[in-house]
C-alpha positions as CSV (number, residue, x, y, z in Angstrom):
1,M,67.2,-48.2,39.7
2,T,67.6,-47.8,43.5
3,G,66.7,-45.3,46.2
4,I,68.9,-44.8,49.3
5,A,68.1,-44.4,52.9
6,L,70.5,-43.8,55.7
7,D,69.1,-44.2,59.2
8,S,71.2,-42.8,62.0
9,V,74.4,-43.8,60.3
10,T,77.5,-43.2,62.4
11,K,81.2,-43.7,61.5
12,V,83.9,-43.8,64.1
13,Y,87.4,-44.5,63.1
14,P,90.0,-46.2,65.3
15,G,91.2,-43.9,67.9
16,G,87.7,-42.5,68.5
17,N,87.6,-40.0,65.6
18,L,84.0,-39.4,64.9
19,A,83.6,-38.8,61.1
20,V,79.8,-39.0,60.7
21,D,77.3,-38.6,63.5
22,R,73.9,-40.1,63.3
23,L,73.1,-39.1,59.7
24,S,69.6,-39.7,58.4
25,V,68.8,-39.0,54.8
26,R,66.3,-40.3,52.2
27,I,67.3,-40.1,48.5
28,P,64.5,-41.1,46.1
29,D,65.1,-43.3,43.1
30,G,66.5,-41.2,40.2
31,E,67.4,-38.2,42.2
32,F,70.7,-36.2,41.7
33,F,71.8,-35.6,45.3
34,V,74.8,-33.6,46.3
35,L,76.7,-33.8,49.6
36,L,78.3,-30.4,50.1
37,G,80.6,-29.2,52.9
38,P,84.2,-28.2,53.7
39,S,87.0,-30.6,53.7
40,G,86.9,-33.1,56.6
41,C,83.2,-32.7,57.2
42,G,82.5,-36.4,56.4
43,K,80.9,-36.2,53.0
44,S,83.4,-38.5,51.3
45,T,83.1,-41.0,54.2
46,V,79.3,-41.1,53.6
47,L,79.9,-41.8,49.9
48,R,82.4,-44.6,50.7
49,M,79.9,-46.2,53.2
50,I,77.2,-46.2,50.5
51,A,79.8,-47.9,48.1
52,G,80.8,-50.5,50.7
53,L,84.3,-49.2,50.9
54,E,83.9,-48.2,54.6
55,E,82.1,-50.2,57.3
56,I,79.2,-48.5,59.1
57,T,79.9,-48.3,62.8
58,S,76.2,-48.0,63.8
59,G,72.9,-47.3,62.0
60,D,71.4,-48.8,58.8
61,L,72.0,-48.3,55.1
62,W,69.1,-49.3,52.8
63,L,69.5,-49.6,49.0
64,G,66.0,-49.9,47.7
65,D,64.3,-52.5,49.9
66,D,67.5,-54.3,50.9
67,L,69.5,-53.7,54.1
68,A,73.0,-53.1,52.7
69,N,75.2,-53.0,55.8
70,S,76.7,-56.4,55.1
71,L,76.7,-56.4,51.3
72,T,79.9,-56.4,49.4
73,P,80.6,-53.5,46.9
74,R,79.9,-55.9,44.0
75,E,76.5,-56.8,45.4
76,R,75.5,-53.2,45.7
77,N,75.9,-52.6,42.0
78,V,77.3,-49.2,42.4
79,A,79.7,-47.3,40.1
80,M,82.1,-44.7,41.5
81,V,84.1,-41.9,40.0
82,F,87.0,-40.5,42.1
83,Q,88.7,-37.2,42.3
84,S,91.6,-38.7,40.2
85,S,90.5,-40.6,37.1
86,A,92.2,-43.8,38.4
87,L,92.5,-45.3,34.8
88,Y,94.5,-48.3,34.0
89,P,97.6,-46.8,32.5
90,H,98.5,-49.9,30.4
91,L,95.1,-50.1,28.8
92,S,93.7,-47.9,25.9
93,V,90.7,-45.7,26.4
94,R,88.6,-48.4,24.6
95,D,89.8,-51.1,27.0
96,N,89.4,-48.9,30.1
97,I,85.8,-48.1,29.3
98,S,85.0,-51.7,28.3
99,F,86.8,-53.3,31.3
100,P,83.8,-53.8,33.6
101,L,81.9,-55.6,30.8
102,R,84.8,-57.8,29.9
103,I,85.2,-58.8,33.5
104,A,81.4,-59.6,33.5
105,R,82.0,-61.7,30.3
106,E,79.5,-59.7,28.3
107,D,79.1,-60.3,24.6
108,P,82.1,-58.7,22.8
109,V,80.1,-57.3,19.8
110,A,77.5,-55.7,22.2
111,T,80.4,-54.4,24.3
112,R,82.0,-52.8,21.3
113,E,78.8,-51.1,20.2
114,R,78.2,-49.9,23.7
115,V,81.7,-48.4,24.0
116,H,81.3,-46.5,20.7
117,E,77.8,-45.2,21.7
118,L,79.0,-44.0,25.1
119,S,82.3,-42.5,23.8
120,R,80.2,-40.4,21.3
121,A,78.0,-39.2,24.1
122,L,81.0,-38.2,26.1
123,G,82.8,-36.6,23.2
124,I,85.9,-38.9,23.5
125,D,85.3,-41.2,20.5
126,P,88.5,-39.9,18.7
127,T,90.6,-41.0,21.6
128,L,89.5,-44.6,21.9
129,D,92.8,-46.0,20.7
130,R,95.0,-43.7,22.8
131,M,96.6,-44.4,26.1
132,P,95.6,-42.5,29.3
133,G,99.0,-40.8,29.6
134,T,98.3,-38.9,26.3
135,L,95.0,-37.5,27.4
136,S,94.1,-34.2,29.1
137,G,92.6,-34.0,32.6
138,G,89.1,-33.5,31.2
139,Q,89.4,-36.4,28.7
140,K,90.6,-38.7,31.5
141,Q,87.6,-37.8,33.6
142,R,85.2,-38.5,30.7
143,V,86.9,-41.9,30.3
144,A,86.4,-42.6,34.0
145,I,82.8,-41.6,33.9
146,G,82.3,-43.9,30.8
147,R,83.9,-46.8,32.6
148,A,81.7,-46.3,35.6
149,I,78.3,-46.1,33.8
150,I,78.8,-48.5,30.9
151,R,77.5,-51.5,32.9
152,E,74.3,-49.5,33.8
153,P,74.7,-49.5,37.7
154,S,71.8,-49.0,40.1
155,L,73.7,-46.1,41.8
156,F,76.2,-43.6,40.5
157,L,78.6,-42.2,43.1
158,M,80.9,-39.3,42.4
159,D,83.7,-38.1,44.7
160,E,84.8,-34.5,43.7
161,P,85.4,-35.6,40.0
162,L,86.0,-32.0,38.8
163,S,88.3,-30.6,41.5
164,N,91.5,-31.2,39.6
165,L,90.3,-29.5,36.4
166,D,90.6,-25.9,35.4
167,A,87.6,-23.5,35.5
168,A,86.6,-23.9,31.8
169,L,86.8,-27.7,31.9
170,R,84.8,-27.8,35.1
171,T,82.0,-25.9,33.6
172,E,82.0,-27.9,30.5
173,L,82.1,-31.3,32.2
174,R,79.6,-30.2,34.9
175,L,77.0,-29.7,32.1
176,E,77.8,-33.1,30.6
177,I,77.5,-34.9,33.9
178,S,74.2,-33.3,34.7
179,S,72.8,-34.1,31.2
180,L,74.1,-37.7,31.3
181,A,72.9,-38.5,34.8
182,R,69.4,-37.2,34.1
183,S,69.2,-39.0,30.7
184,L,70.1,-42.3,32.4
185,G,67.7,-41.7,35.3
186,V,70.3,-43.3,37.7
187,T,70.3,-42.3,41.4
188,T,73.4,-40.1,41.7
189,V,75.2,-39.1,44.8
190,Y,77.7,-36.3,44.1
191,V,80.3,-35.1,46.7
192,T,81.8,-31.6,46.4
193,H,83.1,-28.6,48.4
194,D,82.2,-26.3,45.5
195,Q,78.9,-24.5,46.0
196,I,78.6,-23.6,42.4
197,E,78.7,-27.2,41.4
198,A,76.1,-28.1,44.1
199,L,73.7,-25.4,43.2
200,T,73.8,-26.0,39.5
201,L,73.8,-29.8,39.5
202,A,71.6,-30.9,42.4
203,D,67.9,-31.8,42.7
204,R,68.6,-31.5,46.5
205,I,71.6,-30.6,48.5
206,A,72.7,-31.8,52.0
207,I,75.1,-29.5,53.7
208,M,77.5,-31.1,56.3
209,R,79.8,-29.9,59.0
210,D,81.8,-31.9,61.5
211,G,80.1,-35.0,60.4
212,V,76.6,-33.6,61.2
213,L,73.9,-32.8,58.7
214,E,73.3,-28.9,58.9
215,D,70.6,-28.6,56.2
216,I,68.9,-30.3,53.4
217,G,66.7,-29.1,50.6
218,T,66.5,-27.9,47.0
219,P,69.2,-25.4,45.8
220,N,66.6,-22.6,46.1
221,Q,65.6,-23.6,49.7
222,V,69.1,-24.0,51.1
223,Y,70.2,-20.7,49.5
224,N,67.3,-18.4,50.1
225,D,65.8,-20.1,53.2
226,P,68.8,-21.7,55.0
227,A,68.1,-23.6,58.3
228,T,71.4,-22.5,59.9
229,A,73.9,-19.7,59.9
230,F,76.5,-22.1,58.7
231,T,74.5,-23.0,55.6
232,A,73.8,-19.3,54.8
233,S,77.6,-18.6,55.1
234,F,78.7,-21.5,53.2
235,L,76.5,-20.7,50.2
236,G,77.1,-17.4,48.4
237,S,80.1,-15.4,47.3
238,P,81.0,-13.2,49.0
239,Q,79.9,-14.7,52.2
240,I,76.8,-13.4,53.8
241,N,77.2,-10.6,56.5
242,L,76.5,-12.1,59.9
243,L,75.8,-9.4,62.5
244,A,75.8,-10.2,66.2
245,V,72.8,-8.3,67.6
246,T,70.5,-8.2,70.6
247,A,66.7,-8.4,70.2
248,W,64.4,-6.1,72.2
249,A,60.6,-6.2,71.9
250,I,59.2,-2.7,72.2
251,R,55.4,-2.4,72.4
252,D,54.9,0.6,70.1
253,R,57.7,-0.1,67.7
254,G,58.3,-3.7,67.0
255,V,61.4,-5.7,67.7
256,V,64.5,-3.5,67.8
257,L,67.8,-5.1,67.0
258,D,70.7,-3.5,68.8
259,C,73.6,-3.9,66.4
260,G,76.1,-2.1,68.6
261,G,78.1,1.0,67.7
262,G,75.0,3.1,68.4
263,Q,73.0,1.5,65.5
264,T,69.6,-0.2,65.5
265,I,67.4,-1.9,63.0
266,T,63.6,-2.2,63.8
267,V,61.5,-5.2,62.7
268,P,57.9,-3.9,62.7
269,W,55.1,-6.0,64.2
270,T,53.6,-6.3,60.8
271,D,56.6,-8.5,59.8
272,P,55.6,-12.2,60.1
273,R,59.0,-12.8,61.8
274,A,58.4,-10.3,64.6
275,N,56.7,-12.6,67.0
276,A,59.5,-15.2,66.7
277,L,62.1,-12.5,67.3
278,A,60.1,-11.1,70.3
279,G,60.4,-14.6,71.9
280,R,64.2,-13.9,72.0
281,H,63.6,-10.6,73.9
282,G,67.0,-9.6,75.5
283,E,68.9,-12.4,73.8
284,P,71.8,-12.4,71.5
285,I,70.9,-13.4,68.0
286,I,72.6,-13.3,64.6
287,M,71.2,-11.3,61.6
288,G,72.3,-12.3,58.2
289,V,72.2,-10.0,55.2
290,R,73.9,-10.8,51.8
291,S,76.0,-8.2,50.1
292,D,73.3,-7.4,47.6
293,G,70.8,-6.9,50.4
294,F,72.0,-3.3,51.0
295,T,71.4,-0.3,48.8
296,P,73.5,2.9,49.2
297,V,71.4,6.0,50.0
298,P,72.5,9.6,50.0
299,E,71.4,10.2,53.6
300,P,69.6,8.6,56.5
301,D,65.9,7.9,56.0
302,P,63.7,7.4,59.1
303,Q,61.3,5.3,57.0
304,L,64.0,2.8,56.1
305,P,66.3,0.4,58.1
306,V,69.7,2.1,57.5
307,L,73.2,1.3,58.8
308,S,75.9,3.9,58.3
309,G,79.7,3.8,58.4
310,R,82.9,4.7,56.7
311,L,84.2,3.2,53.4
312,R,87.3,1.2,54.1
313,A,87.9,-0.2,50.6
314,L,86.3,-0.4,47.3
315,E,87.1,-3.4,45.1
316,F,86.5,-3.6,41.3
317,H,85.3,-7.1,40.3
318,G,84.6,-6.3,36.7
319,H,80.9,-6.8,36.6
320,E,80.4,-5.2,40.0
321,W,82.1,-3.5,42.9
322,Q,82.5,-4.8,46.4
323,A,82.6,-2.2,49.3
324,H,84.0,-2.9,52.6
325,V,82.3,-0.5,55.1
326,E,83.4,-0.1,58.7
327,C,80.1,0.3,60.7
328,G,81.3,-0.4,64.2
329,V,79.0,-3.3,64.4
330,T,80.1,-6.9,65.4
331,V,80.3,-9.1,62.3
332,T,80.8,-12.7,63.4
333,S,81.8,-15.9,61.6
334,A,79.4,-18.9,61.1
335,D,82.3,-21.2,61.7
336,Q,82.3,-20.2,65.3
337,V,78.5,-20.7,65.7
338,G,76.6,-23.7,66.7
339,R,79.5,-26.2,67.1
340,P,78.5,-29.0,69.6
341,D,81.9,-29.1,71.2
342,R,82.0,-25.3,71.9
343,P,80.0,-23.5,74.6
344,R,76.9,-21.7,73.4
345,P,76.7,-17.9,74.1
346,E,74.7,-17.4,77.3
347,T,71.7,-15.1,77.7
348,A,72.4,-12.2,80.1
349,P,70.7,-12.9,83.4
350,Y,69.4,-9.3,83.9
351,R,66.8,-7.8,81.5
352,P,65.8,-4.3,81.8
353,S,62.1,-3.4,81.6
354,L,60.6,-2.7,78.1
355,Q,60.2,0.9,79.2
356,D,63.8,1.4,80.3
357,R,65.2,-0.3,77.3
358,A,62.9,1.7,74.9
359,L,64.0,5.0,76.5
360,A,67.7,4.0,76.2
361,L,67.2,3.1,72.5
362,L,65.3,6.3,71.7
363,T,67.9,8.5,73.4
364,R,71.0,6.7,72.0
365,R,73.2,8.5,69.6
366,T,73.1,7.4,66.0
367,L,76.0,7.5,63.6
368,T,76.3,10.8,61.7
369,A,78.7,12.1,59.1
370,S,80.3,14.4,61.8
371,E,80.6,11.5,64.3
372,P,81.3,8.1,62.8
373,T,81.9,5.1,65.1
374,G,85.2,3.4,65.5
375,H,86.0,-0.2,66.2
376,E,83.9,-1.7,69.0
377,A,85.4,-4.1,71.5
378,H,84.8,-7.6,70.3
379,V,84.1,-10.7,72.4
380,G,85.0,-14.2,71.2
381,H,86.1,-15.1,67.7
382,H,85.0,-12.3,65.3
383,R,86.5,-10.8,62.2
384,R,86.8,-7.1,61.6
385,S,83.6,-5.1,61.9
386,D,83.2,-4.6,58.1
387,L,80.1,-5.1,56.0
388,Q,80.6,-6.4,52.4
389,V,78.2,-4.5,50.1
390,R,77.7,-5.1,46.5
391,V,77.3,-1.8,44.6
392,E,77.4,-0.4,41.1
393,S,80.4,1.6,39.9
394,R,80.8,4.5,42.2
395,S,83.8,6.6,41.1
396,D,82.8,9.4,43.6
397,W,83.3,7.1,46.6
398,R,86.5,7.6,48.4
399,D,88.2,5.7,51.3
400,G,87.1,7.1,54.6
401,Q,84.0,8.5,53.2
402,V,80.8,8.2,55.4
403,V,78.1,6.1,53.6
404,Y,74.5,5.1,54.4
405,L,73.2,1.6,53.5
406,A,69.5,0.9,53.4
407,M,68.8,-2.8,54.3
408,D,66.2,-4.9,52.5
409,L,64.7,-6.2,55.6
410,A,62.6,-8.8,53.8
411,R,65.8,-10.6,52.8
412,A,67.4,-10.6,56.2
413,L,67.7,-13.9,58.0
414,F,67.7,-14.4,61.8
415,F,69.5,-17.1,63.7
416,G,69.7,-17.9,67.4
417,A,73.0,-18.0,69.3
418,D,73.1,-21.7,68.4
419,G,73.2,-20.9,64.8
420,R,69.7,-22.2,64.0
421,R,66.9,-20.1,62.4
422,V,64.6,-18.2,64.8
423,D,61.6,-18.3,62.5
424,P,60.2,-21.5,60.9
425,V,62.1,-22.8,57.8
426,R,59.9,-23.5,54.8
427,R,60.5,-27.0,53.3
């Protein structure tokens, strides 16, 4: 078996199109590693460079102890499964699976036994004498997987193998892929844009955007402790609420986050993140809170961090409800944050004194039932100032009703204007 190391690997296509930018990743032997990101982020290009189907513009690729930049695909001993099954239409299932061993001139009797063993494991032994055109999509992908692994490769590469299947088949085959890869102990690199696949399959996940590595870690790490606002936004459904706020350190209160619309949230000095936030005094930052990080309360509570607003819509999702609450705060999109080719938000050159700012915050009007806020003027690329909140069935809620939302401050995430975490990320 083989581990993989990519050292500052870059891929530039003709015309100057930068597909992958200085990617450095270590994948230990036997790990199930997932490359996750939106379409066009460079994840499939990385997979093809590992396979030897794309040349590396600069940087080094190591397979085990061997520098692999100049090795042919055959010399790398990798097996690859594509988005389409890519079976030979004129060959039976049996012949498709056995094809790599026939080319390698393996013993026919041993090959036949291996095909039967593998087809039973994949649940396709009744189809061995059928032609690919008579198979379902899930059966075709099982055949493709069988053909890829029958020769016991050192690396198993999978490029969105489930994207063409329906939801039920994706779930079934996902479980089989996970079980099979781990039973074989083969280093596996799996490319997908589906966060559920990534979170359920991976030992570790690398999230990419615009050819750049955004974050890397275990599924639990990248979901609950993301390094960037983009990672936090890409993982989770519905997407995390990202609020554009300004941090103000107040000596006797903590760090007060000005959310706009007359609303503030205070992070007390006892919170371990308060000092890191205080270092951003007067600067714009991004506060991320997932939809289940809010709890509806009947009225404002001075002991709790509470945002208030009007209910704009309540959607029934079967097992839960999703409320869209207009709070007058600026909710921004992670897609517009932290891109290297876009100007970063600038810190205001003037900073009032702590005392002046504290006085302004203490005397500012807060949202009440009799005086709800409306839309605030937005700057840059922002979506509507709605919070998405997961709630239990609330038949007494009505559109336009004023609601109060207590925030679980311990679950809030804080990012700088460049999209990276303000406080240290635990890895």
